[in-house]
N, C-alpha and C positions, 0 to 999 in steps of 0.2 A: 504494500500500500504506500503511495506517495504521501509525504507529510508536508504541511505548510506551517508557518509560524503560528504559535498559539500564545495566549497571554499567560501570565503567571511567572513564578520564579524561573531564573535562567536555567537551573538544572532540574526543573520539574519534568517528570515524564508526561508525554501526551500521546494517547492512542498507541501505546506500545513503543514509542520512541521518545526522543528528547529534542529540544531545540538544536542541539549539536548535530542531529541527524537531518536537519532541514536541507532540502535540495536547493542548490544555488548554481549559478554559472550561466554561460552563454552557449547555445547550440547553433551551429550552422548546418542547415539541411540542404543538400543538393538533391533535387527530386525531379522526376519526369514532369513535363509540362501538364500532362493530364491529371496530375495529383494536386494541382494548385489549390482548388477550393477545399478539398477534403483535408489535405495536410494543414492548411491554414486553420481550419476549424479544430483539428486535433491539437495543434500547437497552442491555440487559444485556451483549450481545456487544460492542457498541461500547465500553462502559465497561470491560469485562474487558481489551480490547486497549489501551485508553487510560485508565489509572487516574486521570488528572487531569481527565477529562471527567465532568461530571455531567449526566444527562438527566432532565428533569422533564416531566410530561405533564398534559394536560387532555383527557379523553375525553368528548365530548358529541355531540349531533346536529350535523351539519355546518352547518346554517343557524344554530344557536345560536352556534357558534364564530365564524362570520362576523360576526354581530351583536356579539359580545364584542370582536372585533378592531376593528370599526368604532367602538366606544366607547372604544378605547384600551387594551384588555387586551394585555399584552406576550406576543408569541409569536415564535419564530425560524423555526419550520417549521409549515406548515399542510397537512394531508392530509384531503381530502374524500372522502366516499363517492359523490360524483357530480360530473359536469362542471358542472352548473348552479350549484352553490354556489361552485366554484372560479372560474367566470365572474363571479359576484357579487363575489368578493374581488378579482379582477383589475380589474373596472370601478370598484371603489372605491379602486384604487391601493394595495392592501394587500400584494400579493405580486409576486414576480418571475415569470419563466417557469416553467411547470409541466411535470412529466413524469408519464405514466401508468404506474403501478406494479403495479396489480392489478385484478381484476374479481370480481364477485359476482352471484349470482342469488337469487331468492326461493324459499322452500319453505313448506309448511304444517306446523306442529307441533301436537301435542296432548299432554296429560299422559300419562305412562306408563300403559299399559293402555287408553287411549282410552275413558274411561268414558262420554263422550257419543256414542260410535259415529259419529264424523265420518268421512266418506269422501272429502271433497274440497271444492272451492268449488262446492257444489251444494246441493240441498234438505236435505241432512243438517245444514246450518248453521241452518236455520229454528228460531227460538226459542232458539238456543244463544248462548253468550258468545264472540263473535269479537273479538279485539283486533288492531289493526293500527297502523302508524306514521301520524303526523299528516301531512296535506298540507304540503308545503314542505320537509320533511326527505327525504333521498334515498330511504329505504325506503318512505316514504309516496308519493312520486312514482312509484316503481316499482310499488307496489301499485295505484295508480290506472291506470297504463298496462296492467298485467297484466289487471285487471278489464275494462277497455275492450276489450282484445284478445280476451278470452274471451267478451265479451258478457254478463257477469254483474253484478248489482248487489249489492254487499257492504253489510251492515248491522251495522257493528261497535258494540259497547257502549262501547268506549274507543279513543281515538287517542293514542298516546304520542309523545313528542318524541325518544325514543331507542329503537333496535331492541332494545337490551339490556333495556329496561323491558317490552317486549312479551314477550320470552323469559322474563323473571322472573315475569310474571303466569301464564304457562302452567306454568312449573315449579312454582309455588306452588299450582296448582290453582284460581287465581282467574279463569281463563279456560278455556273448552273447546277453543279453538283460537287460533292466532296465526300471522300471516304474518311471517316473519323471513328473514334471509339464510341461505343454506346453512351459512355459517361459524358462525352463532349456533346453528343446529340441531346442528351437530357439537360445539360447545362445551358444549351442555347434556347431552350424553352420554345415560345411561340414564334421565334425569329426564323425557325426552320421547320421543315416537314421531314419525317423519317420514312425511308423506304427500306424495308427489311430485305436482306439478301439471303437466299437459300444457301446453306452451307457455311455461313459466317460463324456459326456456333462451333464449327469444327476447327477453327483457327483461333486458339485461345492464347492470349499473351499472359504470361505469369509474371507477377511483379515481385521481385526480391528486394529486401532492405538489409543494410549492413552498417556496422560501425566502420569508419575508416581507421587506418593505422593511427592517424592523428587523434581521432576521437576515442580510441579504445579505453582510455582512462577517464573519460568524461562521463560522470554519473548522470548528468542531466541528459546527455545524448542517449545513453542506454534507457533512461526513463522515457524518452520520446519514442524509441523503438518499442518498448514495452507497451506504451499506450496504443500505438498503431496495431499491435497484435492482440490487444485486450478486447473484451466484449464491447466496451465503450467505443474504442477506435474502429472496430469492425462495423458497428452500427452506423457511424458517421460515413464510412466508406460505402456501405450498402445504400445509404440514403442518396448518395451521388451516383449509384448505379453499378458499383464494382461488385464482382463476385468474391466470395471468401477465398482466402489463401490457405494452402495446405498446412501452414504452421501457425495459423491464427488460434488463439486460445478460446 
């Protein structure tokens, strides 16, 4: 159980601990762009329970975050939108052991009203502005696998480094359709319409989280991971449309 400061004598026990056990410190979380809202809420809950903890974030494409950490960018926690980029981080000796905390799948979104009359990953996309994630980033890898599974050739007009950028272009009407995670489709609300894709549920991105080598002794960083894996953290993730991870508590 995480403890926060309580009134009373300095050495008085509180709920099985003492003020000396109070969680303090700063946590820098490097996380996949698709985790922006969910992780911000989880961090808020952690800080609410532990007022002397400060959580900071960098939300980018997972491959970009690994590149940044490899170049020395400071992070205490790394959460990837796929296992491939966590493997890269592990092989580069950037992280400790990881835990799988969530899953996600792709869906097709179009601007509200579907002005281009898109019906799916089919001939309705011919001559239309399809936007996807770039190869190398998790949503791009999932897009490639999905297209191969379905036997279709996609001809995007743009390949983005972050799934949130794909969503943004569709929301703004700069694209006729975009392949994004179901969580991003949900986050877009009534700005978009969702077109389900047969077989998308077979291409599941598994999200792992780990302490970095820098953060391995940071108790607040471990507390953030514990909250992500906890029932409370899992409910927040589920509210944003994520599936449960294999290592969730």
